[in-house]
N, C-alpha and C positions, 0 to 999 in steps of 0.2 A: 221369423217364424210367425205363423197365423193360426190361432184356435179356432177352428170351425165349430159347427154344430154337432151334438152328440158324441163329443170325445174323438173328434177327427182333427188331424193338425197337417197343415201344408208348409213345406219349407225347402229353400234351395240348398242343394248339396255343393260342396267345393267343386265338383266337376261340372257345375252349371245346369245339372238336370234338377228338375222338381220332384220331390218325394212326398208321398202321402202316407201317414200313419193313422191307424184306428185303434181306439181302445177295444180290446178283446176280453171280456168278461170271463171267458172259459179260462184264461191263464192269469187274469188279473194285471195285465199290463198292456202297454201299446205295442203294436206290431206292425211292420212296414207292409202296405198294401199295393206298392208299385212305385215305379219312377217314370217321369214323362219329360219330353222335350221342352214343352212350353208350361207356363204357369196356368193358361186356360184349360189345358188337357188336364192338369193336376187338380184345378177347381171343379172340372166335370166328373172326375173319378171321386173327388171328395162327396159330391152331391149324391153320387151313386152309393157311397159307403155309408151315407149318414142314415142312422135309424131313426124311428119316430121318437116319441117322448121316452126319456131316459129316467131311471130312479136317481133322485138326487144322491150325492156323495158328499158326506161331512167333511169340514176342514181337517179334522183329526185323522180321518181314514185316508185321504188324499195326501197329508203330510207324511203318512208312513210309506207311500208308494211313490210320490213324485220323483225322487231321485232315480228310481229304476224305470219309470215310464219315460222320463225325459233325461237321459243319462248325459253327463259331461264324460269326455275322452278317458279322465284319469280315474281309476277306482277309488283313490285317495280322496279325491275331491268329492266324489259322490258320498263316501262315508262321513265326509267333514260336513257336508250340506245336511245329511239327515240328522247329525248330532246336534247342529246349531239350531234347528227347529224342534228338536224333541220335547224340550220343556214347554214350549207354546203349545204344541200338539197334546201334550199331556194334560195341561191346564184346561184346553178346550174340551177334552174327552170327559173330564169329570165335572164339566159344567161351571168351571170357575169365573168365566167371563160372561155367562149367559145373562142378559139383561143388563150389563153395565153400560154405561154411558147415557142412561135414561134421562139424567139431570144435567148432562154436558161434561166438559172436561175443563181443567185449569191446568195451566203450566207454571212450573216454579223453578227456581234457580237455588243454589246452595245456601243462599241467605235466609230461606224460609223453611220452617219445620214441617215434617210430613203431616203431624196432627193439624196444624194451622191450615194446610193446603187441603186436607180431607174436609175441614169444616166448610171452606169454600167451595168444594166441589158438590156437596150436598149428597143425599142418599143415592146410592148406586152411581156416583160419580167416578170419573177417572182422573187421576193426577198423573201428568207427564213430567218427568224429572229432566232437565237439560243438564248437559255435561259439567262436570265439576266435582269436588270433594265435599260431601256432606258430613257434617259431624256426627259421632255417635249420639244416639237418641233412641228414646222408647216410644214406640207408636201404640197409642190406645184411642182409637177414633170414636169410642162411646157406641159402637154398633152392636147390633144383635144379629148380625148377618149369617147367612148360611152359605159361604163362599165354597165350600168343599162338598157337602152332602145335599146340595140343593136339587130339586127335581125339575129342572128345566127353567128356572128363574132364580134370580137373587133376590134377598130381602135385605136391604140396607147393608150393603157390602162395599168397601172401599178398594179400589185397585190402584196401585201405583206401578207405573210402566216406566222403565228407565231407558232414555235414549242413549245413543253411544257415548261411552266416556264418563259414566257416571261411577263414583266410588262412595260408599256409605261406610262410616266407622262402625263399631259395634253396635248391632240392630236388635233391640228387645221388642218383641211383639207380644202385647198382652191384649185383654179384652176378647172381642170377637170380630170376625168379619174384615180381616185384612188380607190383601194379595200384594206381594211385592215381587216383580218379575221384569224381565227384558223381553223383547221381541225375538233376539237372537243371543245366544250364550256368548258372553265376552263383552256385551254392552254394559253389564252391570258387576261391579265387584263390591263385595262385602267383607269387612273384616272379621266378622263373626255373627252368627245369629242366635238368638236365645229366647227362650220363653219359659218363664218359670212358676207362673201364678194362674194356672188352670185356664189359660187361653183357649180358644176354640175356634173352629171353623177359618182357618187361616191357611195361607200358602206362601212358599217362597218358590219361585220358578226361574229357571234359565239364569241364574246368577253363578259368578265364580267366587266361591268363599275361600278365602285365603288368610287364616288368623296369623300363623307364624309368631305367636306370643305365649305359648303354653297353655291356651285355652282350647276347648274343642271347637271343631269348625261350626257345628250345630249342636244345641243343648236345649232339649226339651224336657221338661219336668211336670207331671201331672197335667198334661194337655189333652184336648180331644179333638178328633177330626182335623189334624193338623198335617199338613202335606209338604214334603220337600221333593220336586220333579225337575227333571232335566238339567241339574245343576252340575258344576265341578267342585269337589270340596278336597282341597290339598293344602300343602304347607304347614299341618299341624305338627306340633312337637310336644313329646311327652303327655299326650292325653289322646282320647279317641276323635276320630274324625267327626262322627255322629253319635251322640248320647240320647237315648230315649230313656228316661227314667220314670218311675213311677210316683216318687214323693209320697204324700201322704194318703193319696186316694187312687193311684194308678192312672196311667195314661190309657186312653182308649182311642182305638181307630187311627193310629197315625200311619200315613202312607210315605214310604221312602221308595220312590220309583224313577228308573231311567237316569240315574245320576253316574257320573265318574267320580269314584272315592279312591285316592292313591296318594303317595308321598308322604306318609305318616311316620315322623321319624322318633327316636328314643334316644336320649343322652346316656353315655355310659354309667353315669352315676344315679341315674333315675330308679325309684321304686314303682313307678307307674307300669301298667301294661297298657299297650296301645293297640286299639281294634279299629276296624274300618267303621263298623256300626255295632254299639252294644246296647242291648235292651235289658233293663235291669229294674227289679222292683223296688230297690233301696229301702226306704224307711217304713213303706207300707205294703199293701198287697202287690201282686204281680199285675202286670199290664194285660190288656185285652185287645184283641183285634189289631195288633201290629201287623202291617204287610210291606215285606222288604222284597221289591218286585223288579226285576229286568235291569239292575244296576251292574255296570263293571267296577269291581273292587280288587285293586292289586297293589304291590309294593307297600305292605305294612311292615313295619319293623319288627313287631312282636306280638304274639298271641293267636289273632284270629281275624279273618276278614269281617265275620259276624259272629258276636257272642251273645247267646240268649242266657237268661239268668238260671242257673242250675240249683240255687237254694231252694230246698223243698216248699219253703213258706212263701217264697216270691217268685214262682215260676210263672210265665205268662199263660194266658188262655186264648184258644182261637187265633194263634199267630200264624202267619204264612211266610214262607221264604220261597219264592218261585222264580224260575228262569233268570237267574243271575249268573254272571260270567265271574268266577272267582279266581284270581290270580295269585301271585307268589306272597306268601308272608315269610318274612326274612328271619333267618336264625341270628338275631342280633342279641349278643350277650350284654347284661348289665351287672352292676354289684350285686343287686338283689336277686337277679335271675341269671346266673351264669350259664346254665345250660338250658335255654328255652326249647320248648317242643312245639312249634306253630301247628295250626290247624285251620282249614278253610272255614269250618262253622263249629261252634260249640251248640250242641242240640239239646234242649230241655224245654218241656211244655206240656200243657193239657190240651187234647185235641190239636196238636200241632199239625201243619201240612208243610211238608218240605218236597217240591217237585220241580223238574226240569232244570236244575242247576248244573252247571259244568265247573267243576273244581280240579285245580292242581294238586291240592294237598287234602287230607282226609277229614271226614267228619268225626268229632268227638262226641259221642252219644251218651246222654245221662237219662235217668229214669224219666217216664212220662207217658203220654198216650197220643196216638195220631196216626199219620201215614208218612212214609218216606218212599216216593215213587219216580221212576224216570230220571233218576239223576246220572251223570257220569262223573266218577270220582276215585281216588285209591279207597281200597276196601275201609269200611268204617272201623273205629276204635270205641270201646266200651268202657264206660266207668260207672261206679256207684251201684253195680248190681244190675244195670241194664245188659240187654241182650238182643239177638235178632228177633226174639218174640215180644219184645217190649212195644214196639211200634209195628204198623202193617207195612213191611217192606215188600215192593214189587216193581218190576221192570227196570230196576236199576243195572247200569253197567259199570262194574267195579273193576279197576286195575290192581294189579298186586301190590300189596302192603305188608312187609314182614310181621308188622304188629297189629294187623288187622283182622277182620273176621269176615269171611264171604257170606253176605246175606242175600236174599233174593233181589 
């Protein structure tokens, strides 16, 4: 296959004929422009279809469409290909890699710590991790970086990129300006990811996080501008897959995007509840600006796919739950909760936005303010005095729920 100018592709089909494909902006994908007996004829047709100068397409935008434009025969393969580049594309889309590598890169093996490698890489340097098992460690490179909310460039940001076959023990990220990621999901496995002390401007992307030790998969406590994107979080037992806690100051602007979160188990004797993602104020004020976006969350043993804090003194502000696919929460009894009643989302907050989600189980809605729009789910259930008038409901498609209420 040869990529020509202006989004035109020439390739030979199994029957021996030469095909020409062109990118059609009207439909946002490639379309076939004809087949020809010879390569020369196809090249002539290619030249005829090639447009003049075209608008540049970002890597992130192309990553979202490439499996549709250049499909493989199997639909499952196409879906798998899109999934494997989701985290890398998401990292690019929010600018996490802009400007990185300006001071070069270094390559390390499991005998060197990430902190030591970052010092060698220098400001905006890239550290490449070779295959092997790296011990549990805390990463604090001493940067002041803006890896998540930068405006087109980084400032003192360290990026660690795993080659295939990297495993890191429990990874704690502190300070600012750290990105730990893989080019494709599956190259990097992490036993658990934690940040407890006000870390900011950091990201984990395209990792497989599988603790299987009673700890959460991802535990964030009073962090700021911290992103988890394009990853798979699974294997959690007797805990939440992802915790976003406020601690003494409240977490701000945490992004949980394009992840697969599943396989959260609970033991029969446990008194924990297990959520896919839990957002809670804990010891201080509620969190601000948490955004849970475009995740697939399913097969959670008890409680909720997404749980927001319903405590009036610790409710979040300006939190968003958008375009998630929310699957089954299992009715798994324990000694402390013998008759669980699972829900897809526990909703409470100030100026909350809940939009475009698809859920198999109902929303549990507590008092607060904001909008609930364009969701597909069973009719919501209300608690604590909330009702259809508590939030601005519109454009939702509710299925029947004997315990629910039909809101707009």
